[in-house]
C-alpha positions in Angstrom: 57.9 -2.3 -1.4 58.8 -4.9 -3.9 61.2 -2.4 -5.7 63.1 -1.8 -2.4 63.3 -5.6 -1.8 64.7 -6.2 -5.3 67.0 -3.2 -5.0 68.5 -4.6 -1.8 68.9 -8.1 -3.1 69.7 -7.5 -6.7 70.7 -3.8 -7.1 72.3 -4.2 -10.5 69.6 -6.3 -12.1 67.6 -4.6 -14.9 64.3 -3.3 -13.6 63.1 -1.4 -16.7 64.2 -1.7 -20.2 63.3 1.1 -22.6 64.9 0.6 -26.0 68.7 0.9 -25.3 68.0 2.5 -21.9 68.3 0.1 -19.0 67.5 1.1 -15.4 68.5 -1.1 -12.5 66.5 -1.9 -9.5 68.8 0.4 -7.4 68.2 3.2 -9.9 64.5 2.7 -9.9 64.4 2.6 -6.1 66.5 5.8 -5.9 64.2 7.6 -8.3 61.1 6.5 -6.5 62.5 7.7 -3.2 63.4 11.1 -4.7 59.9 11.5 -6.0 58.3 10.5 -2.7 60.5 13.0 -0.8 59.6 15.8 -3.3 55.9 15.1 -2.9 56.1 14.9 0.9 57.9 18.3 1.0 54.9 19.7 -0.9 52.4 18.2 1.5 51.3 15.2 -0.5 51.2 12.3 1.9 49.6 8.8 2.3 46.1 8.5 1.0 46.4 11.5 -1.3 45.6 11.2 -5.0 48.1 12.0 -7.8 47.5 12.0 -11.5 50.2 11.0 -14.1 50.2 12.2 -17.7 53.0 10.2 -19.3 53.8 8.1 -22.3 55.1 4.5 -22.0 58.6 5.3 -20.6 60.8 4.5 -17.6 59.5 7.5 -15.7 56.0 6.0 -15.7 57.3 3.0 -13.8 59.2 5.3 -11.4 56.0 7.2 -10.5 54.1 3.9 -10.0 56.8 2.7 -7.6 56.8 6.0 -5.8 53.0 6.0 -5.4 53.2 2.4 -4.1 55.9 3.3 -1.6 54.2 6.5 -0.4 50.7 5.0 -0.1 49.3 7.4 -2.8 46.3 6.8 -5.0 47.6 6.9 -8.6 45.4 7.8 -11.6 47.1 7.5 -15.0 45.7 10.0 -17.5 45.8 9.1 -21.2 48.2 11.5 -22.9 46.0 11.6 -26.0 43.2 13.5 -24.2 42.5 17.2 -24.5 43.2 19.5 -21.5 39.4 19.6 -20.8 39.1 15.8 -20.8 42.3 15.4 -18.6 41.0 18.1 -16.2 37.8 16.2 -15.7 39.7 13.1 -14.7 42.2 15.0 -12.5 39.4 16.7 -10.7 37.3 13.6 -10.4 40.1 11.6 -8.9 40.8 14.4 -6.4 44.5 14.6 -7.3 46.6 16.8 -5.1 49.5 16.6 -7.5 49.8 16.2 -11.3 53.0 14.7 -12.7 53.6 15.0 -16.4 56.0 14.1 -19.1 57.6 17.4 -20.3 56.2 16.7 -23.8 52.7 17.0 -22.3 53.4 19.9 -19.9 51.1 22.4 -21.7 48.1 20.0 -21.6 48.9 19.0 -18.0 49.2 22.7 -16.8 45.9 23.6 -18.4 44.2 20.6 -17.0 45.7 21.1 -13.5 44.6 24.7 -13.5 41.0 23.6 -13.9 41.2 21.0 -11.1 40.2 22.4 -7.8 42.4 20.3 -5.5 45.7 20.3 -7.4 48.4 22.0 -5.3 51.5 20.4 -6.9 52.5 20.4 -10.5 55.6 18.5 -11.6 56.8 18.2 -15.2 60.0 17.1 -16.7 62.2 14.4 -17.9 65.2 13.0 -16.2 68.3 14.0 -18.0 70.3 11.2 -16.4 72.8 9.0 -18.2 71.8 6.4 -20.7 72.7 2.9 -19.7 74.2 0.7 -22.4 74.0 -2.9 -21.3 73.0 -6.1 -23.1 69.3 -6.0 -23.7 68.4 -9.6 -22.9 65.0 -10.4 -21.7 65.2 -10.4 -17.9 62.4 -12.2 -16.0 61.9 -9.4 -13.4 62.4 -6.4 -15.7 59.6 -4.3 -17.1 60.0 -3.8 -20.8 58.6 -0.5 -21.9 57.4 0.0 -25.5 58.3 3.0 -27.6 55.9 5.7 -28.6 56.5 5.6 -32.4 55.0 8.4 -34.4 52.8 7.5 -37.3 54.2 7.9 -40.8 55.2 11.5 -41.2 53.9 12.9 -38.0 54.0 13.5 -34.3 53.1 10.9 -31.6 49.4 9.9 -31.7 
């Protein structure tokens, strides 16, 4: 509940900085709450496993905060893996839900289809506004690195 604590005491303080995108603790807390409610509506409750297939981005931190808040077991899945490799991890961690960055939705859908216990599949990116604030280093913010493609190609 550290996110809720910081959201209550310092709602406008930066929580996650991703390039020029700054999410405050209030925004991080709100997104985590939305995800918790969405998972609960789909029958994913405390103690359940979820798998996350996502690059280094703000949404990764939101899912981590939601899993912590809801008492879920979170297994991050490397987005470089094939569908078969991801399916093995998703099945092995007994995930009830798979959450994926929209860029990896095809791999996530194929992997989730091969995992026996998956009942919820969520993919997408938040189309919310971009925040333009000074990008100073804040001692309590998570600074997220960018996924830069190698010379002349797609992300590795």
